[in-house]
C-alpha positions in Angstrom: -17.1 -13.5 34.9 -17.0 -17.2 34.5 -20.2 -19.1 34.3 -20.9 -21.8 36.9 -22.4 -25.0 35.4 -24.8 -27.3 36.9 -24.2 -31.0 37.9 -26.4 -32.1 35.0 -24.2 -30.2 32.6 -21.0 -31.8 33.8 -22.5 -35.1 34.0 -23.7 -34.8 30.4 -20.2 -33.7 29.2 -18.7 -36.5 31.2 -20.9 -39.0 29.4 -20.0 -37.5 26.0 -16.3 -37.7 26.9 -16.7 -41.3 27.8 -18.3 -42.0 24.5 -15.6 -40.0 22.7 -12.7 -42.1 24.3 -14.6 -45.2 23.2 -15.0 -44.0 19.7 -11.3 -42.7 19.6 -10.1 -46.0 20.8 -11.4 -47.6 17.5 -9.1 -45.5 15.5 -6.4 -48.1 16.0 -3.3 -49.2 14.2 -1.1 -52.1 15.7 2.5 -50.9 16.1 4.8 -53.6 17.6 2.8 -55.0 20.7 0.8 -51.9 21.6 -1.8 -50.4 19.2 -1.6 -46.8 18.2 -5.0 -45.2 18.9 -6.6 -41.8 19.1 -7.8 -42.4 22.6 -5.1 -40.3 24.2 -6.4 -37.2 22.4 -9.9 -37.9 23.8 -8.5 -38.4 27.3 -6.6 -35.1 27.1 -9.5 -33.3 25.8 -11.7 -34.6 28.6 -9.2 -33.2 31.1 -9.1 -29.8 29.4 -13.0 -29.6 29.1 -14.0 -31.0 32.6 -13.2 -30.1 36.2 -11.1 -32.7 37.9 -13.8 -34.7 39.5 -15.8 -35.0 36.3 -12.8 -35.8 34.2 -11.9 -38.7 36.5 -15.5 -39.8 36.6 -15.6 -39.9 32.8 -12.4 -42.0 32.6 -13.5 -44.4 35.3 -16.8 -44.9 33.5 -14.9 -45.7 30.3 -12.8 -48.3 32.1 -15.9 -49.8 33.9 -17.9 -50.0 30.6 -15.0 -51.9 29.1 -14.4 -54.1 32.1 -18.2 -55.0 32.0 -17.6 -56.3 28.5 -18.8 -53.5 26.4 -16.6 -53.2 23.2 -15.1 -49.8 24.0 -11.5 -50.7 24.0 -9.2 -50.7 20.9 -10.4 -52.9 18.1 -13.9 -53.2 19.7 -12.6 -55.3 22.5 -14.0 -55.4 26.0 -13.8 -57.4 29.2 -11.9 -57.3 32.4 -9.2 -59.4 30.7 -8.1 -56.5 28.7 -7.2 -54.6 31.8 -5.0 -57.6 32.9 -3.4 -57.8 29.4 -0.3 -56.1 28.3 -2.1 -52.8 27.5 -3.9 -52.6 30.7 -1.7 -50.1 32.4 -2.1 -47.6 29.6 -5.8 -47.8 29.9 -5.7 -47.6 33.7 -3.6 -44.4 33.5 -6.4 -42.5 31.8 -8.2 -41.2 35.1 -4.7 -40.0 36.5 -3.9 -38.4 33.2 -7.3 -36.5 33.1 -6.9 -35.6 36.7 -3.5 -34.0 36.2 -4.7 -32.2 32.9 -8.0 -30.9 34.5 -6.1 -29.7 37.6 -3.1 -28.0 35.8 -5.4 -26.4 33.2 -7.4 -24.7 35.9 -4.8 -23.9 38.6 -2.0 -22.8 36.3 -1.4 -20.5 33.3 0.5 -23.2 31.4 -0.2 -23.6 27.7 -2.7 -26.4 27.2 -0.3 -28.3 25.0 2.3 -28.3 27.8 -0.2 -29.5 30.2 -1.1 -32.3 28.0 2.6 -33.1 27.6 3.1 -33.2 31.3 0.5 -35.9 31.5 2.4 -38.4 29.2 4.8 -39.7 31.8 1.8 -41.0 33.8 0.7 -42.9 30.7 4.2 -44.1 29.9 5.1 -45.0 33.4 2.0 -47.0 34.2 1.7 -48.5 30.8 5.4 -49.6 30.4 5.5 -50.6 34.1 2.4 -52.8 33.7 3.6 -54.3 30.4 7.0 -55.1 32.0 5.2 -56.8 34.9 2.7 -58.7 32.8 5.1 -59.9 30.1 8.1 -60.4 32.6 10.2 -58.2 30.3 12.9 -55.9 31.7 11.9 -52.3 32.1 14.3 -51.1 29.5 12.8 -53.5 26.9 9.3 -52.5 27.9 10.2 -48.8 27.3 11.7 -49.6 23.9 8.6 -51.6 22.8 5.8 -49.5 24.4 7.0 -45.9 24.8 9.7 -44.9 22.4 7.9 -45.6 19.2 5.0 -43.5 20.4 6.7 -40.4 21.6 6.8 -38.4 18.4 3.1 -39.2 17.7 2.0 -38.4 21.3 3.8 -35.0 21.1 1.8 -34.2 18.0 -1.4 -35.4 19.7 -0.7 -32.9 22.5 -0.6 -30.0 20.1 -3.5 -31.2 18.2 -5.6 -31.6 21.4 -4.7 -28.1 22.4 -5.7 -26.8 19.0 -9.1 -28.8 19.1 -9.7 -27.3 22.6 -9.3 -23.8 21.3 -11.7 -24.5 18.3 -14.3 -25.9 20.8 -13.9 -23.1 23.1 -14.3 -20.6 20.3 -17.2 -22.4 18.8 -19.1 -22.2 22.1 -18.0 -18.7 22.5 -17.1 -19.3 26.0 -20.8 -19.5 27.0 -20.6 -23.1 28.1 -17.0 -23.5 29.1 
């Protein structure tokens, strides 16, 4: 029998996931024009750990904190200007990624790594599309600069996220998940 959690529990985990995304974004290495960060792992884990509403709430909280000027984006940056810069589309994709992952992980029997992989086109599409629009680059050039170099790393991140999820689930002995 699955345990039903309270609103307070989900809001607490949502806040923790918001903080985790902010911390993971600081693990950043500039590759070409887009930084390589660990934030995608945190976004995926958020989707695996929380129901859809709370996963989206957590990612929207992250974006709003950053837009308000808190240094939660990569390299301790913040402010609404980051969302209107060339990486803004990637950040704005986080709520949709978390929603898809949370929904698929609860409604299907797909492996967690595959669920995470299925969220990447959202990130890539919104990120590269926004990059192309902001920088006035052709879509194919935007894909070459913002997506292709990251695919191998992001595939590894999906499997790493699924592994971490299993560890967390096992550590909590399914009492809280």
